[in-house]
C-alpha distance (Angstrom), angle and dihedral (degrees) to the residues before:
residue distance angle dihedral
X1 . . .
X2 3.80 . .
X3 3.80 105.5 .
X4 3.78 122.7 -178.6
X5 3.78 117.7 -154.5
X6 3.80 119.6 -142.4
X7 3.80 117.9 -146.6
X8 3.77 135.2 -172.3
X9 3.80 123.6 -125.2
X10 3.82 90.2 -84.0
X11 3.80 93.0 55.9
X12 3.81 95.0 -106.7
X13 3.80 112.5 143.5
X14 3.80 108.0 -116.8
X15 3.79 102.9 168.4
X16 3.77 149.5 -6.8
X17 3.79 129.5 -122.0
X18 3.81 113.8 -146.3
X19 3.82 117.5 -166.5
X20 3.81 111.1 -117.5
X21 3.81 95.0 -115.5
X22 3.83 89.2 55.3
X23 3.79 90.8 46.7
X24 3.81 91.1 51.7
X25 3.81 89.4 49.3
X26 3.82 91.4 51.8
X27 3.81 92.0 47.3
X28 3.82 90.2 52.6
X29 3.80 92.7 46.4
X30 3.81 95.9 44.3
X31 3.80 108.4 35.2
X32 3.81 93.1 -174.5
X33 3.82 90.1 67.4
X34 3.79 89.9 68.7
X35 3.80 90.3 50.4
X36 3.81 91.2 50.0
X37 3.80 91.0 47.9
X38 3.80 92.3 53.4
X39 3.81 94.3 43.1
X40 3.78 93.7 51.8
X41 3.82 91.2 62.4
X42 3.77 98.2 46.3
X43 3.78 114.7 105.7
X44 3.81 111.9 -141.3
X45 3.79 115.6 -117.0
X46 3.80 91.9 -119.0
X47 3.84 89.2 58.6
X48 3.78 90.3 50.8
X49 3.80 90.5 50.0
X50 3.82 91.4 53.2
X51 3.80 92.1 49.5
X52 3.80 92.5 47.5
X53 3.82 90.8 48.9
X54 3.80 91.4 50.3
X55 3.79 91.6 48.2
X56 3.79 89.6 51.2
X57 3.82 90.6 49.9
X58 3.80 90.9 48.7
X59 3.80 93.0 49.1
X60 3.80 89.8 49.7
X61 3.80 92.2 52.4
X62 3.82 113.1 11.3
X63 3.82 92.3 170.0
X64 3.81 91.5 62.2
X65 3.81 95.1 87.1
X66 3.78 133.8 126.9
X67 3.80 120.6 -127.8
X68 3.81 109.1 -119.2
X69 3.81 95.1 -141.7
X70 3.81 91.2 54.4
X71 3.80 93.0 46.0
X72 3.82 91.5 47.1
X73 3.81 91.1 50.8
X74 3.82 91.4 49.5
X75 3.81 91.0 50.3
X76 3.80 91.8 48.2
X77 3.82 91.6 49.6
X78 3.79 94.0 45.2
X79 3.82 96.9 46.3
X80 3.80 99.5 29.3
X81 3.78 98.8 -118.0
């Protein structure tokens, strides 16, 4: 297996690149990997419901938005970032 390690600018390993043929081999050998891969990308229904509710609220009142720069500044001041 020809793995390539990915490092940040300080030399700390942050990830691993696995060639696709090796990945396919691992998925065939360990069937639960494929299940984990699919599960990790599924959005829970309760998340979807929250997003849909927020979209509905936005569409009902699109002018009722917060400016990101103002919110960011308030967070920085409140938490000392």
